[in-house]
C-alpha positions as CSV (number, residue, x, y, z in Angstrom):
1,X,33.5,1.4,10.0
2,X,30.6,-1.0,10.4
3,X,29.3,-1.6,7.0
4,X,25.9,-2.5,7.8
5,X,25.4,1.2,8.1
6,X,26.3,1.9,4.9
7,X,23.1,1.2,3.6
8,X,20.8,3.6,5.3
9,X,23.2,6.3,5.6
10,X,23.3,5.8,1.4
11,X,19.8,5.8,1.2
12,X,19.4,8.7,3.3
13,X,22.1,10.8,1.4
14,X,20.2,9.9,-1.8
15,X,16.9,11.4,-0.7
16,X,18.7,14.3,0.7
17,X,20.6,15.1,-2.6
18,X,17.0,14.7,-4.7
19,X,15.4,17.3,-2.3
20,X,18.6,19.7,-3.6
21,X,17.8,18.5,-7.3
22,X,14.0,19.5,-6.7
23,X,15.1,22.9,-5.3
24,X,17.3,23.6,-8.0
25,X,14.6,22.6,-10.9
26,X,12.0,24.5,-9.3
27,X,14.1,27.8,-8.8
28,X,14.5,27.5,-12.8
29,X,12.1,30.1,-14.6
30,X,9.3,28.3,-16.5
31,X,9.2,31.1,-19.5
32,X,5.9,32.6,-21.3
33,X,2.4,31.8,-20.0
34,X,2.0,29.9,-23.1
35,X,4.7,27.6,-22.2
36,X,3.5,27.3,-18.8
37,X,-0.1,26.4,-19.9
38,X,1.4,23.7,-22.3
39,X,3.5,22.2,-19.5
40,X,0.6,22.2,-17.0
41,X,-1.4,20.5,-19.3
42,X,1.4,17.8,-19.8
43,X,1.7,17.5,-16.1
44,X,-1.5,17.2,-15.3
45,X,-2.2,14.5,-17.7
46,X,0.7,12.6,-16.7
47,X,-0.3,12.7,-13.0
48,X,-4.2,11.8,-14.0
49,X,-2.7,8.8,-15.6
50,X,-0.6,7.8,-12.6
51,X,-3.8,8.2,-10.3
52,X,-5.7,6.1,-12.6
53,X,-3.3,3.3,-13.1
54,X,-2.3,3.2,-9.0
55,X,-5.9,2.8,-8.1
56,X,-6.3,-0.2,-10.5
57,X,-3.0,-1.6,-9.2
58,X,-4.2,-0.9,-5.8
59,X,-7.2,-3.4,-6.5
60,X,-4.4,-6.1,-7.6
61,X,-2.2,-5.2,-4.5
62,X,-4.8,-5.7,-2.1
63,X,-5.7,-9.1,-3.8
64,X,-2.3,-10.3,-3.6
65,X,-1.7,-9.0,0.0
66,X,-4.8,-11.4,1.2
67,X,-3.1,-14.2,-1.0
68,X,0.3,-13.9,0.7
69,X,-0.9,-13.8,4.3
70,X,-3.1,-16.6,3.5
71,X,-0.6,-18.8,1.8
72,X,2.7,-17.8,3.0
73,X,3.0,-15.8,5.9
74,X,1.8,-12.4,7.4
75,X,5.5,-11.0,7.4
76,X,5.7,-11.6,3.5
77,X,2.5,-9.8,2.8
78,X,4.0,-6.7,4.8
79,X,7.0,-6.8,2.7
80,X,5.2,-7.2,-0.4
81,X,3.3,-4.0,0.6
82,X,6.5,-1.8,1.4
83,X,7.7,-2.7,-1.8
84,X,4.9,-1.6,-3.6
85,X,4.7,1.6,-2.0
86,X,8.3,2.2,-2.4
87,X,7.9,1.9,-6.0
88,X,5.1,3.8,-6.5
89,X,6.5,6.6,-4.6
90,X,9.7,6.7,-6.5
91,X,7.7,6.7,-9.7
92,X,5.6,9.4,-8.3
93,X,8.7,11.8,-7.8
94,X,10.5,11.1,-10.8
95,X,7.3,12.0,-12.8
96,X,6.4,14.7,-11.1
97,X,9.3,16.7,-11.4
98,X,10.4,15.4,-14.9
99,X,6.5,17.2,-16.0
100,X,7.6,20.5,-14.5
101,X,11.4,20.2,-15.5
102,X,10.3,19.8,-19.4
103,X,9.2,23.8,-19.4
104,X,12.4,25.1,-17.4
105,X,14.7,23.1,-19.8
106,X,13.0,24.9,-22.7
107,X,13.7,28.1,-20.9
108,X,17.1,27.4,-19.7
109,X,18.0,26.8,-23.5
110,X,17.4,30.5,-24.5
111,X,20.4,31.3,-22.2
112,X,22.5,28.1,-23.7
113,X,23.1,24.7,-24.5
114,X,24.9,23.9,-21.0
115,X,21.9,25.4,-18.9
116,X,19.5,23.5,-20.9
117,X,21.4,20.2,-20.4
118,X,22.0,21.0,-16.7
119,X,18.1,21.4,-16.0
120,X,17.0,18.4,-18.2
121,X,20.0,16.2,-16.3
122,X,19.0,17.3,-12.7
123,X,15.2,16.7,-13.4
124,X,16.4,12.9,-14.7
125,X,18.7,12.8,-11.8
126,X,15.7,13.1,-9.4
127,X,13.9,10.0,-10.9
128,X,17.5,8.1,-10.9
129,X,18.4,8.8,-7.4
130,X,14.8,8.3,-6.0
131,X,14.8,4.7,-7.2
132,X,18.2,3.8,-5.7
133,X,17.7,5.6,-2.5
134,X,14.0,4.5,-1.9
135,X,14.7,0.9,-2.9
136,X,17.8,0.4,-0.7
137,X,16.1,2.1,2.3
138,X,13.3,-0.2,1.8
139,X,15.1,-3.2,1.5
140,X,17.0,-2.4,4.8
141,X,14.2,-1.2,6.7
142,X,12.4,-4.8,5.9
143,X,15.5,-6.5,6.8
144,X,15.7,-4.8,10.1
145,X,12.2,-4.9,10.8
146,X,11.1,-8.3,9.3
147,X,14.3,-10.3,9.7
148,X,17.1,-8.5,11.3
149,X,20.6,-9.6,13.1
150,X,18.8,-12.5,13.9
151,X,17.9,-13.3,10.3
152,X,18.6,-16.8,10.2
153,X,15.8,-17.6,12.8
154,X,13.3,-16.4,9.9
155,X,12.8,-17.7,6.5
156,X,14.2,-14.8,4.9
157,X,13.5,-16.1,1.3
158,X,9.8,-15.8,1.8
159,X,10.1,-12.3,4.0
160,X,12.4,-10.1,2.0
161,X,11.3,-11.7,-1.4
162,X,8.2,-10.2,-0.6
163,X,9.3,-6.8,-1.0
164,X,10.9,-7.6,-4.3
165,X,7.4,-9.0,-5.3
166,X,5.9,-5.5,-4.3
167,X,8.2,-4.0,-6.6
168,X,7.5,-6.1,-9.5
169,X,3.8,-5.7,-8.8
170,X,4.0,-1.8,-9.7
171,X,6.8,-2.5,-12.5
172,X,4.6,-4.7,-14.3
173,X,1.6,-2.1,-15.0
174,X,4.0,0.5,-14.9
175,X,5.5,-0.6,-17.6
176,X,2.7,-2.4,-19.7
177,X,0.4,0.5,-19.0
178,X,2.5,3.5,-19.8
179,X,3.9,1.4,-22.5
180,X,0.2,1.2,-24.3
181,X,-0.4,4.8,-23.5
182,X,2.8,6.2,-24.6
183,X,2.8,4.3,-28.1
184,X,-1.0,4.5,-28.8
185,X,-0.9,8.5,-28.8
186,X,3.0,8.4,-30.7
187,X,1.9,6.4,-33.3
188,X,-1.8,8.0,-33.8
189,X,-0.2,11.5,-33.7
190,X,2.2,10.4,-36.5
191,X,-0.2,8.5,-38.4
192,X,-3.0,11.3,-39.1
193,X,-0.4,14.3,-38.3
194,X,2.7,13.3,-40.0
195,X,1.7,11.0,-42.8
196,X,-2.1,12.1,-43.6
197,X,-2.2,15.9,-42.8
198,X,1.4,16.3,-43.5
199,X,2.1,18.5,-40.0
200,X,5.3,18.8,-38.3
201,X,6.2,16.4,-35.1
202,X,4.7,18.5,-31.8
203,X,2.7,21.0,-34.1
204,X,0.2,22.2,-31.6
205,X,-2.8,21.6,-34.4
206,X,-2.5,18.3,-33.7
207,X,-5.0,17.0,-31.0
208,X,-3.0,14.2,-29.9
209,X,0.4,16.2,-29.3
210,X,0.0,16.5,-25.5
211,X,-1.2,12.9,-25.0
212,X,2.3,12.2,-27.3
213,X,4.3,14.5,-24.5
214,X,2.6,12.9,-21.8
215,X,3.3,9.3,-23.0
216,X,6.9,10.1,-23.1
217,X,6.5,10.7,-19.2
218,X,4.3,7.8,-18.3
219,X,6.5,5.4,-20.4
220,X,9.7,6.4,-20.3
221,X,10.0,8.1,-16.6
222,X,7.5,6.4,-14.5
223,X,7.5,3.3,-16.6
224,X,11.3,2.8,-17.0
225,X,11.8,4.0,-13.4
226,X,9.7,1.0,-12.2
227,X,11.6,-1.3,-14.3
228,X,14.8,-1.0,-12.9
229,X,13.6,0.0,-9.6
230,X,12.6,-4.0,-9.7
231,X,15.9,-5.1,-11.5
232,X,17.6,-3.1,-8.3
233,X,15.7,-4.5,-5.6
234,X,15.4,-7.7,-6.8
235,X,18.9,-8.3,-7.5
236,X,20.0,-7.0,-4.1
237,X,17.4,-9.4,-2.6
238,X,18.5,-12.3,-4.7
239,X,22.3,-12.1,-3.6
240,X,21.0,-11.7,0.2
241,X,19.2,-14.8,-0.3
242,X,22.2,-16.8,-1.7
243,X,25.0,-15.0,0.4
244,X,23.3,-16.3,3.5
245,X,23.6,-19.9,2.5
246,X,27.3,-18.9,1.4
247,X,28.8,-16.3,4.2
248,X,26.0,-16.2,6.3
249,X,25.2,-12.5,7.8
250,X,28.4,-11.0,6.1
251,X,27.0,-12.8,2.5
252,X,23.9,-10.5,3.4
253,X,25.3,-7.5,4.1
254,X,27.7,-7.2,1.0
255,X,25.1,-6.5,-1.7
256,X,23.5,-4.0,0.3
257,X,26.7,-2.4,1.1
258,X,27.8,-2.8,-2.5
259,X,24.5,-0.8,-3.6
260,X,25.2,2.0,-1.2
261,X,28.6,2.5,-2.5
262,X,27.0,2.6,-5.8
263,X,24.5,5.6,-4.8
264,X,27.3,7.6,-3.1
265,X,29.4,7.3,-6.4
266,X,26.2,8.4,-8.4
267,X,26.2,11.6,-6.6
268,X,29.7,12.4,-7.2
269,X,29.3,11.5,-11.1
270,X,26.1,13.8,-11.4
271,X,28.7,17.1,-11.1
272,X,30.6,16.0,-14.0
273,X,27.5,16.6,-16.4
274,X,28.3,19.6,-18.5
275,X,28.9,21.1,-21.8
276,X,29.6,23.7,-24.4
277,X,27.5,26.0,-26.7
278,X,27.0,24.7,-29.8
279,X,28.3,20.7,-29.1
280,X,27.7,18.2,-31.1
281,X,25.9,14.8,-30.5
282,X,29.1,13.4,-29.6
283,X,30.1,16.1,-27.4
284,X,26.7,16.2,-25.5
285,X,27.1,12.4,-25.4
286,X,30.4,12.5,-23.7
287,X,29.1,15.1,-21.1
288,X,27.3,12.3,-20.0
289,X,29.1,9.5,-20.1
290,X,31.6,11.7,-18.1
291,X,29.3,11.3,-15.1
292,X,28.8,7.5,-15.8
293,X,32.4,6.8,-16.2
294,X,33.4,8.5,-13.0
295,X,30.6,6.7,-11.3
296,X,31.7,3.2,-12.4
297,X,35.3,3.8,-11.5
298,X,34.7,5.2,-7.9
299,X,32.5,2.0,-7.2
300,X,35.1,-0.3,-8.5
301,X,37.7,1.6,-5.8
302,X,35.0,1.0,-3.4
303,X,33.9,-2.3,-3.9
304,X,37.8,-3.6,-3.1
305,X,37.5,-2.0,-0.1
306,X,33.9,-3.4,0.8
307,X,35.0,-7.0,0.0
308,X,38.0,-6.6,2.1
309,X,35.4,-5.6,5.0
310,X,33.3,-8.2,4.7
311,X,33.4,-11.7,2.6
312,X,37.3,-11.2,2.4
313,X,37.6,-13.0,-0.8
314,X,39.0,-11.2,-4.0
315,X,36.7,-13.2,-6.3
316,X,33.8,-11.6,-5.1
317,X,35.3,-8.6,-6.1
318,X,36.3,-9.9,-9.8
319,X,32.7,-10.6,-10.2
320,X,31.0,-7.5,-9.0
321,X,33.5,-5.6,-11.4
322,X,32.4,-8.0,-14.4
323,X,28.7,-7.5,-13.7
324,X,29.6,-3.7,-14.0
325,X,31.9,-3.7,-17.3
326,X,29.3,-6.0,-19.0
327,X,26.4,-3.7,-18.3
328,X,28.4,-0.5,-19.7
329,X,29.7,-2.4,-22.9
330,X,26.1,-3.7,-23.5
331,X,24.6,-0.3,-23.7
332,X,27.7,0.7,-26.1
333,X,27.0,-2.1,-28.3
334,X,23.1,-1.1,-28.3
335,X,24.5,2.4,-29.2
336,X,26.5,0.6,-32.3
337,X,23.3,-0.6,-33.5
338,X,20.9,2.0,-33.1
339,X,22.7,5.7,-33.4
340,X,22.6,7.3,-36.8
341,X,25.9,7.7,-36.7
342,X,26.9,4.1,-37.6
343,X,26.5,1.9,-40.3
344,X,23.9,-0.2,-39.4
345,X,21.1,2.7,-39.1
346,X,22.3,4.3,-42.1
347,X,21.6,1.1,-43.9
348,X,18.0,1.2,-42.5
349,X,17.5,4.5,-43.8
350,X,19.3,3.8,-47.2
351,X,16.6,1.1,-47.5
352,X,13.7,3.6,-46.9
353,X,14.8,4.8,-50.5
354,X,13.1,1.8,-52.1
355,X,9.9,1.7,-49.9
356,X,8.4,0.9,-46.5
357,X,9.1,-2.7,-46.8
358,X,12.3,-2.9,-47.7
359,X,12.9,-0.1,-44.7
360,X,11.2,-3.1,-42.4
361,X,13.2,-5.9,-43.6
362,X,16.5,-4.1,-42.8
363,X,15.3,-2.8,-39.4
364,X,14.2,-6.6,-38.8
365,X,17.5,-8.1,-39.8
366,X,19.7,-5.2,-37.7
367,X,17.4,-5.9,-34.6
368,X,18.3,-9.8,-35.2
369,X,21.9,-8.9,-35.4
370,X,22.2,-7.2,-32.6
371,X,21.3,-9.8,-30.2
372,X,24.5,-11.9,-30.8
373,X,27.1,-9.7,-28.7
374,X,25.1,-9.0,-25.8
375,X,24.1,-12.8,-25.5
376,X,27.7,-13.3,-25.6
377,X,29.0,-10.8,-23.2
378,X,26.0,-12.2,-20.8
379,X,27.2,-15.7,-21.3
380,X,30.9,-14.7,-20.6
381,X,29.8,-13.3,-17.6
382,X,27.9,-16.1,-16.1
383,X,30.4,-18.3,-16.4
384,X,33.4,-16.4,-15.2
385,X,31.1,-14.9,-12.3
386,X,30.1,-18.7,-11.5
387,X,33.8,-19.9,-11.6
388,X,35.5,-17.5,-9.8
389,X,32.9,-18.0,-7.0
390,X,32.2,-21.9,-7.2
391,X,35.3,-22.9,-4.7
392,X,34.0,-20.6,-1.8
393,X,32.1,-23.1,-0.4
394,X,31.1,-26.0,-2.6
395,X,28.3,-27.5,-0.5
396,X,26.2,-24.5,-0.9
397,X,26.6,-24.2,-4.3
398,X,28.3,-20.9,-4.1
399,X,28.9,-20.3,-7.5
400,X,25.6,-19.0,-8.0
401,X,26.7,-16.1,-5.5
402,X,29.0,-14.9,-8.2
403,X,26.2,-14.7,-10.3
404,X,24.0,-12.9,-8.1
405,X,26.9,-10.5,-7.4
406,X,27.4,-9.5,-10.7
407,X,24.0,-8.6,-11.2
408,X,23.9,-6.1,-8.3
409,X,27.5,-4.8,-9.4
410,X,25.8,-4.1,-13.1
411,X,23.2,-2.1,-11.5
412,X,25.2,-0.4,-8.7
413,X,25.6,2.5,-11.3
414,X,21.9,2.9,-11.6
415,X,21.7,6.1,-9.8
416,X,23.4,7.4,-12.6
417,X,22.7,5.6,-15.8
418,X,18.4,6.0,-14.8
419,X,19.5,9.9,-14.5
420,X,20.6,10.0,-18.2
421,X,18.0,7.6,-19.2
422,X,15.2,9.8,-17.5
423,X,16.7,13.2,-19.0
424,X,15.3,11.6,-22.6
425,X,11.8,12.4,-22.1
426,X,12.7,15.9,-20.5
427,X,14.6,17.1,-23.3
428,X,11.7,15.5,-25.9
429,X,9.1,17.6,-24.1
430,X,11.0,20.7,-24.0
431,X,11.4,20.5,-28.0
432,X,7.5,19.9,-27.7
433,X,6.9,23.0,-25.7
434,X,9.4,24.9,-28.0
435,X,7.9,24.2,-31.0
436,X,4.2,24.7,-29.5
437,X,4.9,27.9,-27.9
438,X,6.8,29.2,-31.1
439,X,9.8,30.3,-29.1
440,X,11.9,30.2,-32.7
441,X,14.6,28.4,-34.6
442,X,17.6,29.0,-32.6
443,X,15.9,27.8,-29.2
444,X,14.8,24.8,-31.0
445,X,18.1,24.0,-32.5
446,X,19.3,23.5,-28.9
447,X,16.3,21.4,-27.8
448,X,16.7,19.3,-30.9
449,X,20.4,19.0,-29.8
450,X,19.3,17.9,-26.3
451,X,16.9,15.5,-28.1
452,X,18.8,13.8,-30.1
453,X,21.0,12.9,-27.2
454,X,18.0,11.9,-25.6
455,X,17.3,9.0,-28.1
456,X,20.7,7.5,-27.7
457,X,20.4,7.6,-24.0
458,X,17.2,6.0,-24.4
459,X,18.5,3.1,-26.5
460,X,21.4,2.7,-24.5
461,X,19.4,2.9,-21.4
462,X,16.9,0.1,-23.0
463,X,20.2,-2.0,-23.5
464,X,21.0,-1.8,-20.1
465,X,17.7,-2.3,-18.6
466,X,17.7,-5.4,-20.7
467,X,20.7,-7.0,-19.7
468,X,20.3,-6.0,-16.2
469,X,16.7,-7.8,-16.3
470,X,18.6,-11.0,-17.9
471,X,20.9,-11.3,-14.9
472,X,18.5,-10.6,-12.2
473,X,16.3,-13.3,-13.7
474,X,18.9,-15.5,-13.5
475,X,19.8,-14.7,-10.1
476,X,16.6,-15.3,-8.7
477,X,16.2,-18.3,-10.6
478,X,19.3,-19.6,-8.5
479,X,17.8,-18.3,-5.2
480,X,14.6,-20.1,-6.6
481,X,16.7,-23.5,-6.6
482,X,18.4,-22.9,-3.5
483,X,15.0,-22.3,-1.9
484,X,13.3,-25.4,-3.2
485,X,16.5,-27.5,-3.3
486,X,16.4,-28.0,-6.9
487,X,20.0,-27.9,-7.7
488,X,19.7,-29.5,-10.9
489,X,17.1,-29.1,-13.7
490,X,17.0,-32.4,-15.2
491,X,16.6,-31.9,-19.1
492,X,15.7,-35.5,-19.5
493,X,12.7,-35.3,-17.6
494,X,9.6,-34.8,-19.7
495,X,8.3,-32.3,-17.4
496,X,10.9,-30.2,-17.3
497,X,11.3,-30.5,-21.2
498,X,7.3,-29.1,-21.1
499,X,8.1,-26.5,-18.7
500,X,11.1,-24.9,-21.0
501,X,9.0,-25.2,-24.1
502,X,5.9,-23.2,-22.6
503,X,8.4,-20.7,-20.6
504,X,10.1,-20.2,-24.4
505,X,6.6,-19.4,-25.5
506,X,5.4,-16.7,-23.3
507,X,7.4,-14.0,-24.0
508,X,5.8,-14.5,-27.8
509,X,2.3,-14.5,-26.5
510,X,2.9,-11.7,-23.9
511,X,4.4,-9.4,-26.6
512,X,1.2,-10.3,-28.8
513,X,-1.2,-8.9,-25.8
514,X,1.2,-5.8,-25.5
515,X,1.5,-5.0,-29.2
516,X,-2.3,-5.5,-29.9
517,X,-3.3,-3.3,-27.0
518,X,-0.8,-0.5,-28.9
519,X,-2.9,-1.1,-32.0
520,X,-6.2,-0.8,-30.3
521,X,-5.2,2.4,-28.5
522,X,-3.7,4.0,-31.7
523,X,-6.8,3.0,-33.2
524,X,-8.9,5.1,-31.1
525,X,-6.4,8.3,-31.4
526,X,-6.3,8.1,-35.1
527,X,-10.0,8.5,-35.4
528,X,-10.5,10.8,-32.9
529,X,-7.6,13.1,-34.6
530,X,-9.4,12.6,-37.7
531,X,-12.6,13.7,-36.4
532,X,-11.4,17.1,-34.9
533,X,-9.6,17.7,-38.0
534,X,-12.8,17.3,-40.0
535,X,-15.0,18.8,-37.5
536,X,-13.5,21.8,-35.6
537,X,-13.3,24.3,-37.8
538,X,-10.1,26.6,-38.7
539,X,-8.2,24.1,-36.5
540,X,-5.7,23.2,-39.8
541,X,-5.3,27.2,-40.3
542,X,-4.4,27.4,-36.4
543,X,-7.6,29.7,-36.0
544,X,-9.0,27.3,-33.4
545,X,-7.4,25.1,-30.4
546,X,-7.8,21.0,-30.6
547,X,-9.3,19.0,-27.9
548,X,-6.3,17.5,-26.2
549,X,-8.2,16.5,-23.4
550,X,-10.2,13.6,-25.4
551,X,-6.7,12.0,-26.9
552,X,-5.4,11.8,-23.1
553,X,-8.4,10.0,-22.0
554,X,-8.6,7.8,-24.9
555,X,-5.2,6.7,-24.4
556,X,-5.7,6.2,-20.7
557,X,-8.6,4.2,-20.7
558,X,-7.2,1.8,-23.0
559,X,-4.0,1.5,-21.3
560,X,-5.8,0.4,-18.1
561,X,-8.3,-1.9,-19.5
562,X,-5.3,-3.8,-21.8
563,X,-2.8,-4.1,-19.0
564,X,-5.0,-6.6,-17.2
565,X,-4.2,-9.7,-19.3
566,X,-0.8,-9.4,-19.6
567,X,-0.4,-8.7,-16.1
568,X,-2.4,-11.7,-15.3
569,X,-0.3,-14.0,-17.4
570,X,2.9,-13.0,-15.6
571,X,1.6,-13.9,-12.4
572,X,-0.5,-16.7,-12.8
573,X,1.9,-19.0,-15.0
574,X,4.6,-19.6,-12.9
575,X,1.8,-20.7,-9.8
576,X,0.0,-22.9,-12.2
577,X,3.0,-24.8,-13.6
578,X,4.8,-25.4,-10.0
579,X,1.4,-26.5,-8.7
580,X,0.7,-28.8,-11.4
581,X,4.4,-30.2,-12.7
582,X,6.4,-29.6,-9.6
583,X,9.3,-27.3,-8.7
584,X,11.6,-28.7,-11.2
585,X,9.4,-28.2,-14.1
586,X,8.7,-24.4,-13.0
587,X,12.6,-24.1,-13.1
588,X,12.7,-25.2,-17.0
589,X,9.8,-22.7,-17.9
590,X,12.0,-20.1,-15.9
591,X,14.9,-21.0,-17.9
592,X,12.9,-21.0,-21.2
593,X,11.5,-17.6,-20.3
594,X,14.8,-16.3,-19.6
595,X,16.3,-17.2,-23.0
596,X,13.6,-16.3,-25.1
597,X,12.6,-13.2,-23.0
598,X,15.9,-11.6,-23.3
599,X,16.8,-12.2,-27.1
600,X,13.0,-11.1,-27.8
601,X,13.5,-8.0,-25.9
602,X,17.1,-7.1,-27.2
603,X,15.6,-7.4,-30.9
604,X,12.5,-5.8,-30.5
605,X,14.1,-2.8,-28.7
606,X,17.1,-2.6,-31.1
607,X,14.9,-2.6,-34.1
608,X,12.6,-0.2,-32.9
609,X,15.4,2.2,-32.2
610,X,17.1,1.6,-35.7
611,X,14.1,2.6,-37.3
612,X,13.3,5.7,-35.3
613,X,16.7,6.8,-35.9
614,X,16.7,6.2,-39.5
615,X,13.5,8.3,-39.6
616,X,15.7,11.3,-37.7
617,X,18.5,10.9,-40.1
618,X,16.5,11.4,-42.9
619,X,14.7,14.2,-41.4
620,X,18.1,15.8,-40.7
621,X,18.3,16.3,-44.7
622,X,19.7,13.2,-45.8
623,X,18.4,10.8,-48.4
624,X,15.8,13.5,-49.5
625,X,14.8,14.8,-46.3
626,X,11.5,15.5,-44.9
627,X,8.7,14.9,-47.1
628,X,10.6,12.6,-49.4
629,X,9.2,9.2,-50.3
630,X,12.3,7.6,-48.1
631,X,11.4,9.9,-45.2
632,X,7.4,8.7,-45.5
633,X,8.8,5.1,-45.8
634,X,10.9,5.6,-42.7
635,X,8.0,7.0,-40.8
636,X,5.9,3.8,-41.4
637,X,8.9,1.7,-40.2
638,X,9.1,3.9,-36.9
639,X,5.4,3.5,-36.8
640,X,5.8,-0.4,-36.5
641,X,9.0,0.3,-34.2
642,X,7.6,2.3,-31.6
643,X,5.5,-0.1,-29.8
644,X,8.3,-2.9,-30.4
645,X,11.0,-0.3,-28.5
646,X,8.5,1.2,-26.2
647,X,6.1,-1.3,-25.3
648,X,6.5,-4.9,-25.9
649,X,10.3,-4.9,-25.9
650,X,10.8,-3.3,-22.6
651,X,7.9,-4.9,-20.9
652,X,9.7,-8.3,-21.2
653,X,12.0,-7.3,-18.9
654,X,9.4,-7.4,-16.3
655,X,8.2,-10.5,-17.4
656,X,11.0,-12.7,-16.9
657,X,11.7,-11.0,-13.5
658,X,8.2,-11.2,-12.2
659,X,7.7,-14.8,-13.1
660,X,11.3,-15.4,-11.3
661,X,10.3,-13.7,-8.3
662,X,6.8,-15.1,-8.3
663,X,8.2,-18.6,-8.2
664,X,10.5,-17.6,-5.6
665,X,8.2,-16.1,-3.3
666,X,5.5,-19.0,-3.9
667,X,8.3,-21.8,-3.3
668,X,7.0,-23.3,-0.2
669,X,3.8,-24.4,-2.2
670,X,5.7,-26.5,-4.7
671,X,8.3,-28.1,-2.3
């Protein structure tokens, strides 16, 4: 079999399966008219935000296309447009179905837990398989039409990487904008609803409740999807760029074939997700893990045969497996530090008994400690993968191909892992719809079980996203050194040291902008919710309806406005450094940003998740339960943690990858 046909076949299979899943989800009933009304409000709010966001991004994309066509070349600009369109399409499809699967999950919960799990997971799988299917097909089409089999005759680095830059542009604004929206709404809803008014979460009397549910989708479906779409395509592209110098055409084909095998394995893995009625969170988690483990095993087997059919070096197989194993391991480590079933988060919950201050201190301690094992695992993967492949072609610095292959190996399970991650917001929304529609305690108990599982998959998904971002950024940095001929970044040079320090600072500055933006959005929501509680007669008694649309509009406008500055920082910083101090100094900047960005992202994501799950642990009836002083303190900790784990932390994934791909695309200007 010609392995060159595996990528397009796999991509087409993914999209056909997506169509099957969409039909399966839409065949489910949506319940009562009240349930449909709530779901429609969430859907309309989410799609309106996406339309507004994409309109703003379009202006940036046109500007970038003109710059690329003028400074680099027209094919690179065309590839850029293709990457942006593909990323946007995947986000649109995924969020469109996620906002329709939520009400169907709530209705399915009337029949049983397994029915609800399968509907929610099918909705999440639409996002997961859309990403990998559209991503791989997009790269393959760009390769065939802009490079083709005579790829040596083209400047492949500038052409194909344009596709990655297009994906990165969408990812940046989708992740930052979505993160600002979702956490501004969430923090505002919690501060006034839970803390001040003392009403339950997802209470229909809270004017910010629809904005909060919309935010779950724009942040954790469209935003996370764009983030991992970017990692996926850029990891493959980096491996293709480096593979060309090591193996020629076979080195280019292998990463696409590996990604294709991952798609087919992910489709098989989805059929292993099922559970039983009354299942505990641990049993529900295993139901999803079965799919991930089956997918991983199938990929390992397939990779062995792919290596034999392309590069014919067993060390490349080992490099891919190392990346895959490390990705799974980091997800498990993240779960340990963030799940209420383990000691670290329980200690954060216990610290809330003495107030919000000790709760925040304890959470920060857990987050900082949680950086140790992921960084060690990434370091081991880098050293081992490099060592395995360093002897293949010493003249081409072939060791970096091992690192790039490890990144592709880690992301080869993305079709399945993203499905389990996108499942979370659907389950969360289903719980909200159940509460707002008054479906009763038994149905709410089932949706709560699915929501608790979603919190765990969201935390592990963020750990996986951060780890894959680090390896992808490093692979892009390696590709950048190949493109510029800067094989050694000399730390004895003053300009390189300056680059490292500035690069290390950028993630902190970037996080400052995004955290401040959440504060501004929350400020607007808090004031609006307070106004409605005060001015709408009968609202608190449940006799009047809240004005949900105003809160959605406030979050939308703030998010679109505040995402501009961080976006420009990520794009302009590497270009300015490269033009002022040269290619080697820019390499130092990228290295500094990757290290500090990775550590800061892990710390923020895990700290926020620990605070969140500590709060939920108390709400389950532990340490005094809801309404206790410990609970009030934990809500404050969770409020601080929201922008940590859902805005600033995840956005750093985009920052380190985007700066690396910008450097790679604009490399000809710095030589």
